[in-house]
N, C-alpha and C positions, 0 to 999 in steps of 0.2 A: 471517686473522680467527681468533681463538681461540674454540674451542668445546670444552668438556669433556663427553665422553660417559661415562655411567655405566651399568653393567648390574648389577643386583642379582638374584642367583639365589634367595636365601633370606633372609628376615627373621624374627628371633625377637623378639617383643615380649612380655615377661613381664608378666602382670597386665592385659593388654588383652583385652577380650572377643573371641572368635574371629570374630564377625560384623563387627567393626571392623577386625581385623588381616588377615582373609582376602584374599589377593591384593593387598596394599597395596605390595609391593615395587616394581612399576613406577612407581607414583605417587611414592614416595619418591625413586626414581632420577631421575625427571623434575625434581622440585623441587630435589634436590641438584645436578643438572647446571645448572639455571638459576642457582642461587646461586654455584656455583664459576665458571661462565663469566662472570657479571657481575663477580665479584670479580677474576678474572684480567685482564679487559679494563679494569678501572677504572671500570666503569659503575655506576650506582645499582642497588641490589638490586631484585629484582622487588617489586611493590607488596605482595604477600601476605607477603613476608619482613619487612616493616616493622611487622607486627602486634606488639603488646606480648606479652611472655611470659605465658602463661596461669597463672592462680592456681588454676584448677580443671582436672581432667582433660579432655582432648579427647573430645568425644562424636560427632564426625563424621570421616570418612575424610580429607577435605581438610585439616582442622585438625591431625589427627594426623600426616599426611604432612609438612605444613609444619613442625611442631614437631620431628619426628625429623630432617628435613633441616637445619634451623637448628642443632640441637645437634650433629649429625654434622659439618657444615661448620665450625662454631666449633672443635671439637676437632681436626679435620684441619688447619685453618688454623694452629693453634698448633704442631702437629707439623711442618708444612711450614716455618714460620718458624724453629723451633729447628734444623732441618736445613740452613738456608740459610747460606752462607758470608758473613761480614761484608764 
């Protein structure tokens, strides 16, 4: 069974209020792990990942963590795809 574990030691989110960003690394790591694992297994993404892209800034830690994870996995997935052999 594929399970991708991610550990984030430090996250820098410029322009994000400190009270929103403080200690958010583990939550982002959890969300990113859920996305990556589902993708690698070929499962449907987690329900929270299906939310539409925000048009306004996130004002809650859950929403911010989900958005950072979605953006990070989308970028990583492209990089992984480019590095794969045909």
